[in-house]
N, C-alpha and C positions, 0 to 999 in steps of 0.2 A: 336403508334395508330393503331388500327386494320384497315384493308382495308375497303373501303366504303360498300361492300356487307356484310362483317362480322359485321360491325357496325349496318347496317340496321337489320340484323337478331337479334343482341343483343337487340336493342331498342324494336323490336316487342315482343320478348320473355320476356324481363324484364317488359315491360308495362303490359303484360298479368299477370305476377306474382303479380305485384303491384295491379292490379284490383282485383285479387283474395284475396290478403291480405286485401285490403280496405273493401271488401265485408264481410270477416270473422270478421274483427275488429268491424264492425257495428253490426253484429249479437252478438258479445261479449258484445257490449254496451247495446243491448236490454236485455241481461241477467243479468244486474246489479241488485244487491239485491238477487240474487240466485247464487248457486254454478255453475260456468260455466261448460259446458259439456266437458269431457276429450277429446272426438274426435275433438271438435272445437279447444281446446287449442293446440292439436297436429297439426291440420291443419294450424293454424296461425304460429306456430313455424316452421313447414316444409317450409312454403312459405318464411319466412325470411331467413332460411338456404339456400333455392334454390337461392334466389336473391344474397346472399353473394357469393356462389360458382360461379354462372353465371358471376357476375361482375368481380370477381378475374380472371376468365378464359379469359375474354376479355380485361383485363388490366385496368378496371375501378376501381382503388384502393380506391378512395374517396367514391364511392357508396358501395363498398365491406366493407370498414371500418365502415360506419354508419350502414349498414345492420348487421354487426357482433355485434355491441352494441345493436341493436334492438333484435337480437337473444338471447343475454344474458338476457335481461329483460323478454322475453317470456319464456325462460327456467326457470327463477326464478318464474314466474307466474305459470307455470306447476307444480313446486315443492311446491307451497303454500308459497313462501318466499316474495311475493309481494301482496299487497292488491288489490282486484278487485274493484276499486273505480273510481271516476271522474278523479282524477289526472292521474291514469294509462291510462284510455281510451283517455283522451285529449292528453297525450304524445304519445300514439301509433298513433292516428290520425294525429298529427303533424308530426310524423315520416314518414307516408305515403306521406304527403304533400311535405316535404322537399326532400324525395327520388324522387318524381315525378319531382320536379324542377331540381334536379341534373341530372335526366335522360334526361330532355328536353335539358339541356345544353350539355350533352354528344352527343345528336343527331344532334347538330349543331345550336340550338337556341342561341340567344344572352344571355350572362350571366346576371342573375338577381342580383342586388346589395344586396338583402336580403339573398341570398342563403347561403353564407359563414357564416355570423353571426348566422343565424338560425340553420345551421348544428352544429356549435360549441356549442350553447346553448342546442341543443337537445342531443348532445353527453354527456354533463355534466348531463342533466336530466336523461338520460338512466343510467349513472354510479351511480347516487344517488339511483335510484330505484333498480338496480340490487344488490347493496350492503346494502340496507336498509331493510333487511329481518326482520321477526318477532322474530327471535331468536329460541333457542331450546325449544321445548314443552315437556310436560310430555309424556313419551313413552307409549301410550295407547296399543301398541301391546304386551307389557309385561303383562298388566293388563288383557287382554283377553286370555292369555295363548298360544300365538303363539310360536311355536318351534324356538329357536334362530338359529338352523341349517338350517331351511327353509329360514330364512331371509337373509342368506348369499348369496343366489343365485339371489336375487332381485336386480334390478338396483335402483338408488336413486329415480327415478320417480315412479317406481312400488311400492316401499316402502311408498312413499308419498300417492299414491292412496289407499293403504291398510289402512293407518291411517285415511284418509278422510272417507272411508266407515265405519270404526269402530266408528268414532266420530258421525256418523249419526245413530248409532244403527243398522247398517246393518250386517247381519251374513256373515262370510267368509266360502266358500266351496271349496273343491277340487273335480274337475270333471275329472275323469280318463277315457280315451278313447283309444282304440287300433284299428289301421287301417291297411289295407293292403298297402304294399309299392307301389302298382300299382296306387292307386288313393287317397292316404292319403291327398294330398293337397286339392282336391275338398271336401272330406268328413270333413276335419277339418274346412274349410271355412263354410260349411253348419252347423256344430255344433256351430260355433261362431254366425252365423245368428240366430240360434234357441235361444241361450242364451241371445243375446243382448236385446230383449224386456223385459226380466225378471230382468235385472240388469246390472252389469259392469264386462266384462272380463278383469281382471287386468293384468294377465300374462299368457303366454302359454309356458310351460317348457317341455323338454323331461322327461318322467316319471322315477322315481327312480326304478320302476319295469318294465323294458323293455319287449317288446313282443318277439316272436320267430324270426327266421331268415327271415321270409317272412312278418313280420309286424313291426310296429313302434307304441310306446305308448306315450301319452301326458297327462300331468296334467295341466288342466286349472284352474287357481286361480280366483274364481268368487265371487263377492259381490252381495248379493240380500236380499231384505226384504221379499221376497215371502217365504212361508213355504216349508220345504224340500220336502213333497210329490208332490207339484206342479212342482218343478224343476225336480224331478226324473221322473215324468210322461212325461215331455217335452222331455227328452233325453233318454227315455226308449228304450232299445235295441241298443243304441249307446254308452252310457257312464254310469258310476257309480258315484253317488254323496255321498260324505262323508264330515263331518265337518272339517274345518281347524283349528278352535280355540276351546277352552274349554268352553267359555261363550260369550255372547253378551252384550255389554255395552248399557246403556240407551243413547238416543241421547243427544249430547252436546247442552245445551240451547243457542239460538242465542241472543246476547245482544240486549236489547230494543233499538229501533230507537230513535234518538234525537228528542226533540219536534220540530214540524214543525215551521219554521219561520213565522213571521206575514205576510210577502209578499211571495206568493208561488214562488218557484224556477222555472226557465224555464224548460219545459219538452218537449221532442221530442219522439213521438211514431211512429215507422216505421212498416208498414204493407205491406207484399208482396215485400219488397225491402230492401236493406241495403246500406252499406257504399260506397260513392264515393271516389275519390282519388285525389282531388286537394285542394290547399291551401285556407285559409279563407280571408275575406275582411279586409281591414284596416290594421293598424299597432298596434293594441292593444295586450296586453299580455294575454295568456290563463291562466286558473287556475293553470297549472303546471309550470308557469313561463317561458315557452318557447316562444320566440318572434314569432309573426305571421306577415307575409308580405302581399303584394298585391296579387291579385288573377288573374292568367292567364286564358286563355280559357279552357273550359272543353273538348275540342276535344281530341280524342286519339292521341297519339304520332305516331302511325304507322297505315297505311291504309291496314291492314291485316284482313283476315277473317279465323277463324278456321273452316275447312271443314271436315265432317265425310267422311271416306274413302269409305263408301257405296255410297255416292252421286257421288264421282269421278268415281267409278266403273260404275255407271249408265250412266254417260256422255261418258265414254270410249265405252260402249256397243252401245250407240246411234251413236257415230262416226263410229264404225265398220260397222253398218248397213248402214250408209250414204255412206261409201266407196263402198258397194255392189250396192247400187242404182246408184252411179256414174258410176261404171263399166258397168251396164246395159244400161244407157243412152249413154255412149260412143259407146257401141256395136250398138245401134240403129242409132247413128249418122254415123257410118261407113257404115251401110247398105244403108242409104240415100245418102251418098256421092258416093258410088260405083254404085248406080243405074244409074247415069249419065243422069238423066232426064227421064228415063223409069218409068213406073208406079211402085209404091212401093207395096210390098206384102200386102194382105188384113189385116193381123194381125199386121202390123207395127204400125198403128195408135192406135190400141187397147193397144199394149204393151207400147207405149210411154205414153199414158194416164195413164196406170196402174203405171208405174214408176214415173210419175209426182205426182200422188196421194201419193205414198209411200214416195217420197221426201218431200212432204208437211207435212205428218205425222211425219216423223223423225225430220224435222226442228222444228216442234212444240215441240217435246220431248226435243230436244237440247235447245231450247229457255227456256222452263220451267225449265229444269235442271240448266241452267246458272243463271236464276233469283232466283231459290231456293238457290243456293250457295251464292248469294249476300245478302240474307235476314238474318237479325240478330235480336234478341229480344231487345225490348226497355229497358229491365232491364240494358243493358250496360250503357245507359245514365241516367236512373232513379237512379241507384246506386250512381253515381257521384253527382247527384243533392241532393239525400238524405243525403249524407255526408256533402255537402255544407250547407244544411238547418240545420243540427244539430249544426254546428258551429255558423251560423247566429242567430239561436234561442237563444243560450247561450249568445251571445253578446248583443242581443236586450233586455234581461231582461223580455221578455214576456213569457207567459205560453201558449204553442202551441201544439196541437195534430196534427201530420203530418201523413196523410193517403196516402199510395201509392198503387195502384193496376193496373193490366193490363200490368205488365212488361213482360209477355210472348208473347204479341202481337209483330209480326215481321214486320219490314220495311226494305227497301233497306239500306245497310250499309252507303252509302253516305248521304242519307236523315237523318239517325239517328245521324250522326256526325254533320250535319248542324243544327240540332235541339237543340244542347246543349246550345248554348248561348241565343237564344230566350227564352227557357224555364227557364234558370237561371234568366233572367231579370224579367220575369213574376212572378216567385216565390219570388224574392226579393221585388217586389212591393207589393205582397200579404202580406208579413210579415211587411214591413216598413210602408205601408200606407193603408193596408186593415184591418188586425186584430188590434183591439184597445188594449190599455194597460189593464191589469186585473181590475184595479179600475174603469176605464171607462166602461168596459163591465158590471161589477156588478151594477154600477149606472144606466145602461140602462136595467137592468133586465135580463142580459145574464149570462151564465156560465162564470166564470173567465177564463177558458181555451178556447182559440180560436181553430179553426179548419182550416187547409189548406189542400186541396186535390190535388193530382196529379194522374190522372187515364187515361187509354187508352182503347179503344175498336175498334175492326174492324167492319166496316160497308160496306159489299160488297167489292168493289175494293178500298175502302178508309179507312183511319184510323182517328179516332177522338180522340184528346187529350184534356183533361180538366184541367185547372189550376183554382181552385176556393178557396174561403174563406168565412167565415161566419161573416165578419167584418162589417164596417160601410156602405158599398155600395158606389155608385157614385152619386153625386148630379148633375143632368143634367143642372140645372139652373146656378150653379157655373161654370160648364164647358162652358156653353154658354157665360157667362160674360168674362171669361178668353180668350176664342177664339176671341171674338170681340175686347177686349183690345189689343190683339197681332196682329190683322189684319189677322187672319187665315180665317175668314169669315166675311161677312157684317151683320149688324144687321137685314136688310131686309130679308136676306136669312134665318137667324135663326128663324124668325117669322113664316116661312112656314114649319119648320122641326118638325118631330115627335120625341118622346123621344129617340128612337133607333138611329136616325140620329144624334141627339145631342151627344149621348154617343160616337159615332164613330168619332167625331171630335178629340178625343185624339190621333187618328192615323195619323192626318195630320202633315206634316213637320212644325216645328216651333211652335207647340202648347205649348211646355214647354222648352224654351231655356234659361230661367233665373232661377237662383238658389233660388230666394226669392219669390216663388209663393204660399206661405202659404201652406194650407192643400192639394192643388192640385199638388204640385211640383213633387211628386213621381209618381202619376198615369199617368202623361203624358211623363215623361222623357224617351226618346228613344223608345217609342212605335211605332213611324214611322219607326225606324230601324228594330224593330221586324217584323212589317208588310212587309217591303221590303224583309227581309231575307226569310220569308215564301212565298212571291210571287215568288222568284227565284226557289222555290221547287214546284211551281204550287199549292201552298196551300192557304188556306183562314183562316182568324181569325175573330171571332165575339165576341161581349160582351153581357152578360146578367147580369143585376145588379138591385138590389132592395135596396133602402135606408134603412139602419138599419139592413139588413139581409145578405148582402154580394154580391160578384161579381164572375162571371164565365167567363173566357176566353176560347173559344172553337176553337181549331185548327183542320182543316180538311186537310188531305194530301193524295196524291196517294200512293199506296204501293211501286211503283218503278217509276223511270224516265228513265230506261234503254230501254228495248224493250217493246213497247206498241202497242195495236191495235188502229188504227185510222180510222176515217171516212174522206174520201177525198172529198172535195167540191170545187166548182169554183165560182168566182165572176168576171164577165166580162172575161178578158183574164188571170186572176190570179187564181192559184190553192193553196188551203190551206189544212192542215191536222188538224182535230179536235180529240183530245184524246177521244176514245170511252168510257172510264170509266166515263166520265162526261156527256155522252149523254143518256137521259132517253127515248126519242122517237122522231119521225119525223112526222110532219104534214104539210099540205098545206092549205093556207088561201087565200082568195081573198082580194085585196087591200081595197075593201069596207067594209070588216069585221073588219078592224083595227079601234081603237078609240084612242083619245088623252086625257090623264088625267095629269093635272099639267105639261103641256108642254112636256110630254113624251108619245110615242106611246105604246099602250098595245094591247094584243089580249086575247080572251077568249078560254080556253081549258077545255072542260067539266065543265063549271061553275067556273073555276079558272081564275082570271085575272093575266096575266103575262106581264112583260116588254117585249117590242119588239125592237130588236136591228138589224139594217141593217149593215151587215159586210162591205158593200161597203163604208158606211159613217165612219166606225171606222178607215179605212185606206185611206180615201179620194179617192176612186176609182170611176170610171164612173158607174152611175146607168142606168140599162137597163129597159125599160118598160116591165112589165110582166102581164100576165093574172092571175097567181096565184104565191104566194111566197112559196118556199120550206123553212120550218122553222124547224131548229134543236133545240129541247128543251134541254137546258143545265141544269143539276142539280148538285150543289156542296154544301155540307152541307145542310142547310135548304133553300138555295137560288135557285130560278128557273127563267129562262128567255128564250125567243125565239130568236134564231139567224137566220136571213134571209139570204139565199144564192141563187145563180142562178141555180145551178145544183148539183146533188149528183152523184159522180163518182165511188162509191164503198168503200170497206174496205181493208186495208193493214196493215201488221205488220211493224212498223217503228222503227228506232233507231234515237233518237233526238241528234243532234250535235250542240254545241254552235256556235253562230254567231260572226263574227269579223267585223272590219271596221265600216262603217256608220250604219249598221244594229244592231250593238251590243247595247243592252240596249233599243231597241225600245219597247215601252209599248204595251203589248198584244201579243208579239211574244216570244215563249219559245226557239226557235232554228230552225234548218232546218233539212230536211231529204231527202233521195233519194228514189224515187219510183221504182217499178219494171221496168219501161220503161226508167230508168236513168234520169228522170226529177227531178230537185231539187225544193222542195216546202217548204214553211214556215209552221211551226207548231204553232198553236195558244196556247197562255197562258190563259187558261180558268179562272184561279184564278185571273189574272190581269183584265180580262174583267168583272168579277163579282165585283171586288173591284171598278172599275171605274163606274159601274152601281150604286153602293151604295153611291158613293161620292156625296155630295150635289152639285147641279148644279151651285150655285153661289159661291162656295168655291174659294178662291184665293190661289195662290201658295206662 
């Protein structure tokens, strides 16, 4: 066994290779019905090869063995010996699943009982695919007059690509170029980049007509349907174009597709995202005959972030500048100490103030740099979810168009990891209980194909993620009935609730604890857990639903929970920090300006009525009589409310640390921080406060 540090490095690197492999396989899936791009096939093949070598190097022979069989299948696919169909894609995706399970076990997770039988079934499936080629085909290269002597220098893969181009009716060209030895690599790369949009560079060979002692010549074998003058113009002054074959064949006709089945097959369309990397639900068999097992969490195996060296250079430069500031402050400190109580030089205070401002600027730069390093794109988790949804859609028998967008939006790495499971649950609900079966949709006048959306967008210092569907929507009266039957709320309380409040009952604990809840069973199962997980991230979840039109879950989250700017306030003798990214403005109101609506205090801000919350009452602190209330207007997602405090003490950058002991898990408290004067204060959980404000007053636990 490798030492712990080596094992950690292996898991991190192998996990990254698997994520890349899963992404590329999903893109390969999206290209079904078309010839897959050669560059994509090569990328998938290289990923499997890298995983095999990496695993063997670290003594992970089981992973290396399965990766070797995967590599064989991908090599056969590159050579056209394996059909690019559902069976292949399902087997490749199952391969990523099983390799991920094996990697989890290698990292120290408890062994999953399904791993060994799934790996054995997968090995057999890979062997069948790799040896079940389509057989020898008529050699079209002879028919187009390709010189047999030229063919001798091609690899098997390059000869396969030649045949594929000929079958498409694409002409083959020889592009000869002569470059200086000093910069031939850059110029050859530039020539490849020029030719790529016009066709396929099949091979790059040393020319049979070499240049002089100061140069080197290459023959690029190039397939293109563009006319010769267009290609020659593109490389004019750099290379010479000549035909490689005597004639061009007509494109090979593609066999007609089989008649569509009476019931439309399940469909998954991925936009702006691709394959995830974890196993499917249930224990059903896939179309390839490979067993599928239970599904673990979608969280990454390693808490690592790939960082561009330029970002680290920026951090190092900032640290170097901080060292200079420290030296200057130390010098000023020595001057003050040596003064021995005598008046300090006139410029001493000015210099100290100057260095303090420089220290503040450099610390801001360092803080921003560290936060930048922690940020990762949401595509990391969107890829995994898209992979999962593809499998779930196929198992469901429904016809679903899955749209993913906003994967380039960045969040703190830790938040992204914690989002995996809540988003997975919401997507499962959308598929299981949101989108109707095709025949039901048609009967309701809808398109047979349903739509599920997963998208993200940045809104200032927050990110909003939407999980939506165009299904049946939610019936608030049915929700009301179930909530009353289970004792979640009283009948009297629901009589006073608006539709939005009724919909939010699905987030209360105990709403769906029984399995036999008819059509509502899925919409409520575990949604209280989803909400709790988001609250830990200082996030908020809301529902928008129309009967017969669909449902949207809107998740609002901060960009980071690491270093944040906070407004420091006091209530009585207690001090609190309010995350500034949720503060929209600060106002003051007289007690007489407050009103009461439905037993709740409200205030008017420029014609808008907002809930009024006294922070002292939230935590049971003593209330002091005041002539005017300082009110911090909190805005999170579409929610707004006024938070009354006794005093405003200023702003500070804080690092929130988790609480332990009795304070752990206290509602409305996100953690604690230490201010500049070394005082420890509590940090408010704004998301939890908003959720409590939305909760029906008469709800029971």
